[in-house]
C-alpha positions, -999 to +999 in steps of 0.1 A: +138+821+567+117+801+590+128+810+626+127+790+658+089+792+660+058+785+640+024+802+644-008+786+631-040+806+626-076+794+622-088+812+591-115+787+581-148+779+595-141+743+587-120+717+606-083+721+600-082+687+582-097+705+552-062+720+547-046+685+548-013+691+530+007+659+523+035+673+501+053+704+490+029+729+472-001+706+478-019+684+453+002+677+422+027+703+435+006+729+418+002+754+446-036+748+444-055+738+476-091+726+478-102+743+510-133+764+509-148+790+532-116+811+534-120+846+547-119+873+520-106+898+545-090+893+579-106+909+609-089+940+624-060+928+644-056+896+623-070+861+626-073+842+658-039+831+673-043+793+676-010+777+682+027+786+686+055+761+685+092+768+693+124+749+693+123+727+662+153+743+646+160+766+617+149+761+581+132+771+549+108+742+544+070+741+545+054+724+575+031+695+566-002+689+584-020+656+581-039+631+603-039+655+632-001+659+632+023+687+622+056+676+606+084+702+603+121+702+596+148+723+613+185+724+616+199+718+651+234+717+666+247+736+634+252+704+614+222+681+618+188+681+599+160+671+622+123+662+615+099+668+643+063+658+648+037+677+670+001+672+678-024+699+672-019+712+707+018+717+701+031+688+721+062+672+707+056+636+697+090+627+684+121+642+667+145+623+644+178+633+630+178+624+593+211+636+578+239+661+576+231+697+570+245+718+541+270+740+559+287+760+530+259+786+527+224+792+539+228+762+563+192+757+574+170+728+563+153+729+529+134+697+521+096+696+529+087+660+539+063+640+516+037+620+535+020+589+521+003+561+539+020+565+573+054+572+559+074+604+555+101+609+528+126+636+533+161+646+521+189+663+540+209+692+527+237+670+517+216+643+500+206+616+524+172+603+514+151+589+542+118+570+547+105+576+583+076+560+602+052+589+608+038+574+639+070+566+658+096+587+640+118+557+633+139+556+602+127+527+580+155+531+554+180+557+543+202+560+512+231+584+509+222+592+473+248+619+464+276+598+478+264+564+466+255+575+430+282+602+426+257+630+424+266+667+423+248+694+444+247+730+432+261+759+452+235+763+480+227+727+489+200+701+483+165+715+484+146+685+469+112+674+483+110+637+474+085+627+448+064+595+453+054+579+420+034+547+424+057+522+441+087+545+437+103+575+453+125+594+428+154+617+434+174+640+412+212+634+415+228+655+388+264+647+381+283+627+355+268+593+360+230+599+364+205+627+363+178+609+384+175+576+403+144+558+416+140+536+447+114+512+460+095+533+484+091+504+509+127+493+513+149+518+495+163+494+470+173+508+436+147+504+408+163+524+380+189+551+370+187+575+341+217+583+320+234+616+328+228+647+308+255+666+328+250+695+352+245+694+390+212+690+407+196+724+410+171+735+437+137+727+420+118+697+431+105+673+404+068+671+395+046+642+382+027+652+351+005+636+325+004+639+287-021+620+265-029+596+293+007+588+301+025+599+333+060+614+332+084+631+356+097+666+350+129+675+368+156+703+365+193+702+367+215+733+365+215+728+328+183+712+316+146+706+319+142+668+317+112+646+311+115+610+323+094+579+320+087+566+355+083+530+343+120+525+336+139+558+338+141+565+300+147+602+292+119+612+269+132+647+261+153+675+275+157+712+269+187+734+275+178+760+301+212+774+309+214+790+275+192+817+290+214+822+321+235+850+306+240+873+336+267+873+361+245+858+389+226+827+394+238+804+366+221+771+370+199+783+398+166+767+387+146+769+419+109+765+410+090+733+402+076+732+367+039+739+361+022+716+336-011+722+319-023+699+292+005+699+266+023+729+281+051+730+306+062+763+323+095+770+341+111+802+354+139+813+378+153+845+390+184+865+382+169+880+350+164+846+334+133+847+312+102+827+320+097+800+294+066+780+282+071+748+262+047+729+240+050+691+243+051+673+209+055+640+191+039+618+217+060+634+245+092+629+226+101+665+221+092+701+231+094+734+214+096+769+229+062+786+227+072+819+243+096+837+267+088+865+291+116+887+304+096+902+333+085+870+351+117+858+366+106+843+399+136+838+422+120+815+448+084+809+460+069+792+430+041+801+406+004+792+403-018+790+372-053+803+377-079+807+350-054+810+322-030+833+339+003+827+359+008+845+391+040+850+411+068+874+419+098+885+400+135+892+409+150+926+411+177+916+436+178+891+464+159+913+487+133+928+464+108+919+437+073+927+424+041+907+419+035+897+383+007+881+362+014+867+328-011+853+303-007+815+296-016+817+259+003+848+248+031+851+273+023+888+276+026+905+310-009+914+324+005+935+352+035+941+374+033+958+408 
């Protein structure tokens, strides 16, 4: 849990702008960052203490640093999700309440804001989607998506980090009427709705991927992995994930964004659910399961693909796991420690 303070360290010899993160998990939501010059080993006593910020509230989301400003969410007053902006010296520039907190369990904020061209897109724990002016902190538009589109949120609240796709910002609703909706990113007007495949919205944020030169969106509900055409909201294919959720805990708890590499799509979650790799087929109209791995059940925290191998943690229980590496081609565990 992110507590009531943040500490930033200089671990580069370059200017901090080389770590300019504008959305959750960095470029393409892949967990990869382009910074160079990172230290191979920290000095004795740790890296230089550069900045400490307190008082922005409680939450789980990732701070975003861009254009010399730090944007971070936090829950305040027990029921309000707040987005705050600071300069690089830690001075508060503005703070804006952007929606109702999830108060049934793990009440802190979840959504990492997405920054694009002077605007921030962020969702509250109960499903209010906002566009906020990054300079002044003023709300440009807001849509109460779960209420207005009869969405359904899973057990522990809305964790989605809004995904910007061209002129759109897309949002997973879950529920019996739609699985995803898309809005004009400038004014919040509805652009399209998918049909519903059932299931609530889970915790994983959607990703934008590309297959054979065509972009598509991958999102997850409590039931399915779903590929969507961003042009009009057509569902290209889906795959039943909940069939692998056979334990007594965590049914539907798909928490990690998909990782896409060429014609392969990887998803995993905790609670002894197997990691799964899918091969995209038939001009992105279907997928088939390539392999399963029973060891690599990442609970939260995400996965990275580096040089043909996946890296992340697994789940033993909610307070314990091990680091794991799995081969992309074979699905075999390289190591677990």
